[in-house]
C-alpha positions as CSV (number, residue, x, y, z in Angstrom):
1,M,215.3,72.8,1.9
2,P,212.2,70.8,2.5
3,R,210.7,67.7,0.4
4,S,208.0,69.0,-2.4
5,V,205.8,66.1,-3.0
6,N,203.3,66.6,-5.7
7,A,200.0,66.3,-4.2
8,V,197.8,67.8,-6.7
9,A,199.3,65.0,-9.5
10,S,198.7,62.0,-6.2
11,R,195.1,63.0,-5.7
12,K,194.6,62.7,-9.0
13,K,195.9,59.7,-9.5
14,R,194.2,58.0,-6.3
15,K,190.9,59.5,-7.2
16,K,191.0,58.2,-11.1
17,L,191.6,55.0,-9.9
18,L,188.9,55.2,-6.9
19,K,186.3,56.0,-10.1
20,Q,187.1,53.4,-11.2
21,T,186.5,51.0,-9.0
22,K,182.7,52.8,-8.0
23,G,180.3,49.4,-8.0
24,Y,183.3,47.4,-6.4
25,F,181.9,45.2,-3.0
26,G,183.3,46.4,0.1
27,R,187.0,48.2,1.7
28,K,187.6,47.5,-2.5
29,K,185.6,50.6,-4.2
30,N,187.6,52.9,-1.4
31,V,189.7,52.7,0.2
32,W,193.3,53.4,-1.5
33,T,195.1,50.0,-1.4
34,V,192.8,47.8,-1.3
35,A,191.1,49.2,-4.8
36,K,195.1,49.2,-5.7
37,N,194.8,45.7,-5.7
38,A,191.4,45.0,-6.9
39,H,191.7,47.5,-9.9
40,E,195.3,45.5,-11.0
41,K,193.2,42.2,-10.5
42,G,190.4,42.9,-12.6
43,L,192.7,44.0,-15.6
44,T,194.4,40.9,-15.1
45,Y,191.6,38.9,-15.7
46,A,190.2,41.7,-18.4
47,Y,193.4,40.3,-19.8
48,R,192.3,36.8,-19.5
49,D,188.9,36.9,-20.6
50,R,189.7,38.8,-23.9
51,K,191.1,35.8,-25.6
52,A,188.7,33.4,-23.7
53,K,185.9,35.2,-25.0
54,K,187.1,34.2,-28.5
55,R,187.1,30.5,-27.7
56,T,183.7,30.4,-26.1
57,F,182.1,32.1,-29.4
58,R,184.1,30.1,-31.9
59,S,182.1,26.7,-29.7
60,L,179.2,28.0,-29.8
61,W,179.2,29.4,-33.4
62,I,179.9,25.3,-33.8
63,Q,177.2,24.0,-32.0
64,R,174.8,26.0,-33.9
65,I,175.9,24.8,-37.6
66,N,176.4,21.6,-36.2
67,A,172.5,21.9,-34.7
68,G,171.8,23.4,-38.7
69,A,174.1,20.6,-39.8
70,R,172.1,17.6,-38.3
71,L,168.3,19.3,-39.2
72,H,169.8,18.4,-43.1
73,G,171.1,14.9,-42.4
74,M,174.0,15.7,-41.6
75,S,176.8,16.3,-39.5
76,Y,179.1,18.9,-38.4
77,S,182.2,17.4,-39.8
78,E,181.2,16.7,-42.7
79,F,179.4,19.8,-43.3
80,M,182.1,21.7,-43.0
81,G,184.6,19.4,-45.2
82,K,182.5,20.0,-47.9
83,I,182.0,23.3,-47.8
84,H,185.6,23.9,-47.9
85,A,186.4,21.6,-50.9
86,A,183.2,23.5,-53.0
87,G,185.3,26.8,-52.0
88,I,183.0,28.8,-49.9
89,E,184.6,31.3,-48.0
90,L,182.0,31.7,-44.9
91,N,183.4,32.2,-42.3
92,R,182.4,29.8,-38.6
93,K,180.4,33.8,-37.1
94,V,178.9,33.4,-40.9
95,L,177.4,30.1,-40.6
96,A,176.0,30.3,-37.6
97,D,174.2,33.3,-37.9
98,L,172.1,31.9,-40.9
99,A,171.4,28.6,-39.9
100,M,169.8,30.4,-36.5
101,N,168.0,33.4,-37.6
102,H,168.1,32.4,-42.2
103,P,166.7,28.9,-42.0
104,K,166.1,29.2,-45.3
105,A,169.2,30.6,-46.5
106,F,171.3,27.9,-44.8
107,E,169.4,25.0,-46.0
108,D,170.9,26.6,-50.0
109,I,173.8,26.0,-48.8
110,V,173.6,23.0,-47.6
111,N,171.1,21.6,-50.3
112,S,173.9,23.2,-52.8
113,L,176.3,21.1,-50.7
114,K,174.4,17.9,-51.8
């Protein structure tokens, strides 16, 4: 009895992966073995960078809050210490947005802390 191979499923799997590597440079987009390796590495980077994204955004928010607080004569650490002591439940993302896009509202928060 001849060996049975599911060519339909194999072809579908390869086409699916090659479709996902569309846009890659050189052989990474159309040669099966190279594309498979590039795709696996890309997934690894995607997982790693989803974690790194959270760190970089937190860093950006801290810089924006610091800049906004210093406009009103307060350092970042002093501002965050007072905000926690006052029991204001705003996270860094919201505070950074207020500092950037709504400076009047941020100023009101700073004045309530002084």
